[in-house]
N, C-alpha and C positions, 0 to 999 in steps of 0.2 A: 850585344855591344854594337858599335857603329861600324858599318862596312862601307867603304868607298865614300865616306862622308867625314867632313871635318868636325872635330869635337868643339862644341860651342860652350861659352861661358854665359850662364843665365843668372841674372841678379833680380831677386824679388824684394821689393821694399814695402814695409808695412808700418803704420803708425803704432800699432800695439801687437803684442803676442796674439796669435790666432787670426789676425786680419788676412795674412797671406794664405793660410790654409783655407779659409772661407772663400777667398776670391780666386785662387789659382792653384790650390793644393793638388788637384787631380792632374792638371797640366804639368806641374813641376815633377810629379811622380813619373809621368811618361818620359819627360826629358831625362830624369835621373836614371831610369831603368835602361834607357837607350845609350847610356854612357856619357851624357853631357855633364858638365860641371855646374852644380846649382849652389848659389850663394844667397844668404839672406841678410837683410839690413832691417833691424827693428828699432824704431826711433825711441820708444819708451818701454818701461817695464809693465805698463798697464795697471799701475798702482791704484788708479781711481776706480777700477773695476774689480778689485780684489787685492790680495797680498802680493806685493811686487816680487818678492823672493820666490813665492810659489809659482807665479806666472813665468818667471825666468826659467825655473826648472822644467815647467811644462813645455815651454818653447824649445828647450834643449832636447827634451824627450822626443818631441815631434820632429825636430831637425835630424835626429839620429835615425828615426824611422825612414825619413825621406832621403837619407844619404847625403846630406848637405856637406859641402867641402869646407865652408867656414861660415860662422854666424857672427855678424857684426851688430853692436848695440850703439844707438845714438846717445844714450844717457840723458835724454830729456825727461822732464816730469810729465806724467799723463795729464792731458787737457791743457798743457801749457807749451805746445810746440809753436814757435814764432817764426814767421817768414822774415829772415834777415840774411845778411852777408855771411855771417858765421855758420848758420845752418846749411847754406848752400855750399860753402867751402868744405864743411865736414863731410857732406855727401859726395862731393867731387873727389875727395881723398879716397873714399871707398871705391868709387867708380874707376879711378885711376889704378887702384890695386887689382881690381877684378878684371878690368878691360872687357866689359860685357858685350856680347853680340845682341842680347835682347834683355830688356828691363820690363818688369811688371810692377805696378804701383796702384795704390788706392785711386779711385775716380775723384775728380776735382769738385763735383757737385754732390754734397753729402751733408747730412744734418749734424754730423760730428765735426767740430772745428779741427781736431787733429788730422782727420782724414783729408779735409780740404787743404790744410796747410802743408802736409807732407807731399800732396800732389803738386802744389804750386812750387814748393822747393825743388821737387824732382824735375819739373818742367824747365826750370832755370839750369839745374845741374846737369841735365842731359841734352843740352842744346847741340852737342856734337855727337850724340849717340843716334845711330840710324833707326833702331827699332825700339819703340816704347809703346807699351800697351797698358791701358787702365783696366782694372778689374772692379767688380762690384761687391758690396757687402749689404747686409740687411738695412743699413741706414743710407744707402746710395739713392740719389734722386735723378730723374730725367736721364736715365742711362739707355742709350740707343746703340747696341753693339753692332759692329761690322766685321768682327772676327770671331770664329767659333772653333773650339777644340773638342772633338768627340772623346768622351770618357769611357763609354761602355760600362757594364756592371763591374768589371775588374778595377778600373781606376776610380770609379765612384766609391767602391768599398775601401780603397786605400785612402781616399780623401776623408772618408768617415773615420778611419783609424787615426789619421792625423788630428782630426778635430777632437776625438775622444782622448787624445794625449793631453789636451787642455781641459782636464777634469773639472776644474773650478768654474769653467765658463759654459759647459754643455747646456745647462738649463737657463742661462742668462741671455734670453733673447728679448726682442721688443714685442713678443706675442705670448701672453700668459698661457702656460701649459704646453707650449711647443718648444722642443729642444732644437739646438743648432743642427743636429743630425737630420731632423725632419725638414728644417728649413733648407738645408743643403740639397737633400734628395729631391724635394719638390722643385727647387729652382733649377737643378740639373735636368729634370724632366721637361720643365717649361722651355729652357734654352735649347734642349735637344729637339723639341717640337719645332722651334723656330729654325733650327739648322737642318731639319729633316733627318735626324739621327735619334738614337735612343736617349742618351744622356750627354750633356755638353756643359762646358764652361764658356762664358761669353766675355768678350773684351771690346773696348773701343780704342782705336788707334790714335795716338798722337802723331806717330810716324811709323810707317811700315814699308821697308825697303825690299823690293823684289828684284833679284838679280837674274837677268836673262842672258 
């Protein structure tokens, strides 16, 4: 638990079930274990990538492992997230409820339109939030991280457990014969090398406020 430290509210935003686990699952596990409050906002049920009801159940299972305080759903159709006033307002309502100290979200340069759009919606909705970090997924492009979180073997294994909770998606990667577990481990090793540690998750900051 936290000693001599304020408990923070962490909000992770994803376009689809499992986006968050891929991008920042290990980091969220560290925050959760240290006693911080973790909240999730998932914009769609991922119905274009599998059965929507199944994917909702998988996300709920993953959230339970992670110790999430509350799981919010955007209710949008997969592949049909639009950047508009209503979408921004809906996310702002969640942000107001959670009052997050730190937000994680999909990176804005991505080959999947939902990832791009939820990033742009978040940029508008978080204009008064001090700390906002973008995470990467296998469809992210031109990602140049400037923030790293060391996972070590412990939190990498927790990240893998979270990804395995999304059973229907484990083998659905953009590389034939390679599972998302293999993708996650290899990427954690690569980002760890960049950060001069064993395994890491990497982020690009929209804003990062350092209080001295």
